[in-house]
N, C-alpha and C positions, 0 to 999 in steps of 0.2 A: 611470514610462515604461518602465523595464527590465522590469517585471512584464508589461505589455501586449505588449511586444516578444517576450518568451518565449512567452506564450500564443499570440500570432499565429504565431510560427514553428512551434509544436507543432501548431496547427490546420492550417497549410499542409502540414506533413509528414503528418499523419493523412489529409488529403484526397488527397494524392498517392498514399499507400499504398493507400487504399481504391480509388482509380481504377485503380491498377496491378493489384490483385488482381481487381477486377471485370472488367477488360478482358482479362486474360490469366491465367486460373487455371492452375496447374501440374499439375492432375490433372483429366482429363475422363473422362466415361463415354460409351460407345456401346452401343446396343441396338436391335434391329430393332423392338421394341415395348416399351411400358411406360415408366417414368420413366428418362430419360437426357439427357445434354447434346446428343447428336447421334444421328441415325439412320444415318449413313454414316461409315465410318472415315476416308475422305479429308477430309470436312468437319471432323472432329476434328483431324486432322493439320494442316490449314490454319489452324485456330483457335489452335494453340499459338504461344507467343512464339518469337522467334529463339533463345532459350536452351533450347527444347524443353520436355519435361514428360512425364508418364505418361498413357497412355490405357488405361483398364480396359474390356475388351471382353466384353460379355455373350455367353452361348452362342448360337450360330446360324451360318448360312452367309452370308457377306458376299461377293456377287459384284461385285467392284470391281477396277478396275485402279489400283493404288496407287503413289504417288510420295512418298518421304520425303527431302526435300532439307535439312531442318533438322538441326542437331546436337542431341544429347541427347534424342532421342525414344525412349520406352520403351513397347512394346506388350505388354500383359499380358492373357492370356486368363483369364476368371473362371470357366471351367467346371471340372469335376472332373478332366478329362483333356484332353490336347492335341486330341483328336478333337472336342471340344465346340465349339471356335471355329475355323471354317474360312474362310480368306481365299483366294478362288479366282477365276481368270479363265481364258480359253481362247484367247488369241492364239498365233500361231506365226510364225516367220520367213517362211514361205511366204505368209502372209496379210497381214502388216503391213510386210514389206520390211526385215527385219533381225533378227538374233538378240536383241540387247539390247532392241529395241522390243517383243519378244514377252513380256517379263517381266510376270508378274502383280504382283509387288511389286518396286520399284526403290528401293534405299537408297543415297543418295550422301552423306548427312550422317554426321559422326563421332559416336562415343559412342552408337551405336544399341544397344538391348537389346530382345530378344523372349523371351517366356516363355510356355510352356503353351498353344501354339496350333499350327495347321496352316496352311502356305502351299502352295498347289497350282496347277499349270497342268494343266487337264484337256483340252487340245486333243486328245491322243491317244485320249481316250475317245469322241470325237465325229467323228473323221476317220480314214480309212485311208490318207491321204497322209502319208508320213514327213516330218517337219520338226523343226528345233530349236524348242523351246518351253520357255522358262525360267520356273521358278516364282519363284525369288528371285535378283535381281541385287544383290549386296552389294558396295559399293565403298568404304564409309567405313572410317576407321581406328578402332581400339579397339572393335570390335563384339563383342557377346556374345549368344549364343543358348542358352537352356536349355530342354530338353524341348520342342523344336520339331520338328514333322514337315514334311519337304519332299518333296512328291509330284510326280512327273512322269515323263517317259520320256527323250527326248533333251535333254541340256543342262539338267537340273533346277536345279542350283545354279551360278551364276556367281559364284565367290569371287574377286574381282578388286580392282584398285586404280584410283584416278583418275589420268588422264594427267598427267604432269609432277610427280607427287608420289612420295615414297617408298612402297614397298609397304604396303598397309593390313594391319594386324594384326587377326585375326578368331579368335574362340574359340567352338567349338561343344561343348556338354556335354550328354550324355544325349539326343542328338537321333536322329531316324530319317530317313534320306535314301535315296530310291529312284529308280531310273531304269535306262536301258540304255546308250545311246551317249554317251560322254564326259560323264557326268552330274554330275561335280564338276570344274569347269574354270575356268581363269583364272590370274592372276598375283599373287594376294594372298599374305600370310604367315599361313597358317591352321593352327590346331590343332583336330583332331577328337578329343575326349576321351570315351571310353566311349560312343561312338555305335554305332548299328546301320546298316550300309551294305548295302542290299538291291538285287540285280539283278532287274528284272522281265523277263518272258518276251520273248526276242528271240534272233535267231540269234547275235549277238555282244553281249556286255555289257562295256563299257570303263568302269571306275570313274572313273579320273582322266584329265584332259588338261591337265596343268599347263603354264603358258606363261612360265616364266622365260626371258627373251630374251637375257641377257648374263651372262657369268661372274661379274661383280661386282654383279649385281642381287640384293638381299637378299629373295628370295621363295622360297616352297616350301610344301608341305603335309606335315604330320605327323599321323599317325593313331596314337593311343595308347590301348591297351586297348579297341579297337573289336571288333565282331563283324561278319563278312561272311556274308551269307546270299543265297540266290537262288531264284527260282521253278524248279520242276522242268523247265519247258520252255526254260530258258536253254540255248543251244548252247555257245558258248565264253565263259568268264568270265576277265577279265584284271584285274590291278591297274591297268593303264593304259598310255598311250602319250604321247609328247611332242608337245604342240601347238606348242611352240617349242623350239629346240635345247638349252637348258640346263634343261629341266624337272627339278624336284627334288621327289621324293616319298619319304617314309619311313614304314614301317609298324612300330610297336613293340608287342610283346605282343598281337598280333592273333589272335583266334580265327576261323579260316576254316572255317565250317560249310557249305561248298559245294565243288563240284568245280572249283577254280581250275586254269587251264591250268598245267602244270608249270613252264614258263619264266617265268610270272608277268607279264612285260612284253613289249609288242609294238611294232614300228615303227609310225609313223604310217601309212605306206603301204609294206608289205613289198615289197622289191625296188626301191623308188624313193627312199625317204628313208633317211638314215643318221644317226640321232640318238643311238644308244647310246654313241658315243665322247664325247659332250658332256653328255648327261643324267646325273643322279645319282639312282639308285634304290637303296634300302636296306631291310633287313628285320632285325628282331631278335625272337627268342623267340616265333615264331608257333606256334600250336597248332591242333588240329582236322584234319579230313580233307584240307584243302587245303594244309596245311603241308608243304612239300617243298623246303627250302632248297638241297639238293644239286643239284636239277634246274633251278634258276633260270637265267635269262639270264646268261651268263658275266660280263658287264660290271656286273651288279648286285652290291651289297655286302652281305655277311653280317656284321652288327655283333656285337661282343661287348659285355659290360655297360659297359665303360669308354667305348667309342666311342659307344654308344647314349646316354650321358649328355649328349653334345653336343646332342642333339635333344630333351631334356627340355622339356616345354611352357613352364615358367617361363623357362628360359634362352632358348629359341627365340623367344619373344614379347617379350623384354625390349627396351627402347629407352631413349634418352636422357631420356625423360620419366618413367621409373620405373613405367610402367603394367604392372599384372598384373590379369587378370580376377578378379572377386570370389570365385570358388570355389576359388582356389588356396590 
């Protein structure tokens, strides 16, 4: 009797495991043609279990408006370069009634990872009416992006947090991010490590619009060993301005290969807003033709090696859960 009971239990366990694996594989494939689990990326995302999983994306251009609400979703481009897998849509705030609604890809789940692909909002390529048009709205905690290209114009990357929760920690490594007005904005706790930040042609290019809203809010942007470039037709290039009073942005060891405005930082609306007294802007060991620390906005901080350590990526992103991105 004991023998049959054990066999029965093993059979039931095997059946349950087979059903689980069959119903919710942890790794799915997407391709526009040929052999794959799905033809659209959103269908693959929707097919993942609540615990997430990996989606391998074959080369191609996927014109979809994507939502990633689940935790633990990993999007991996299978091309040779990030340019080979393009996730693109073309909504704008002016056409859909809101900046967040314009996003080509919206990620609200935690533990998101993207690698070796491009996320784009191409609204500005098809319309001459200026508008916010987000490529990626990233709001989940413990997000990691490696070798990802983020393409757009105004408001390319919304690096933010979910309402009612601590600021989300986000790590960008070896990424390329382009845009013009406020093209990296929001209230997350984000590190940009060895990324290229590129200003596209516009009268004014404002790299950041960080939105820390209270002195004790634990958010900010740190750029470490990044390179800043710009199109020749850029008029004024700035590090950024404060979207909210306590905006916090730090540039460490940045190579500035563009004609950055000597003051570096600008008011949200010159002559009307007064955020320099509350915002925190800092710079350490910049190089390149735009490096001119002596001419910066007087309220900005010129860090020495010791004070710069406070903003080291591992320290800045640490939390009570002990999380650090895999590349550290």
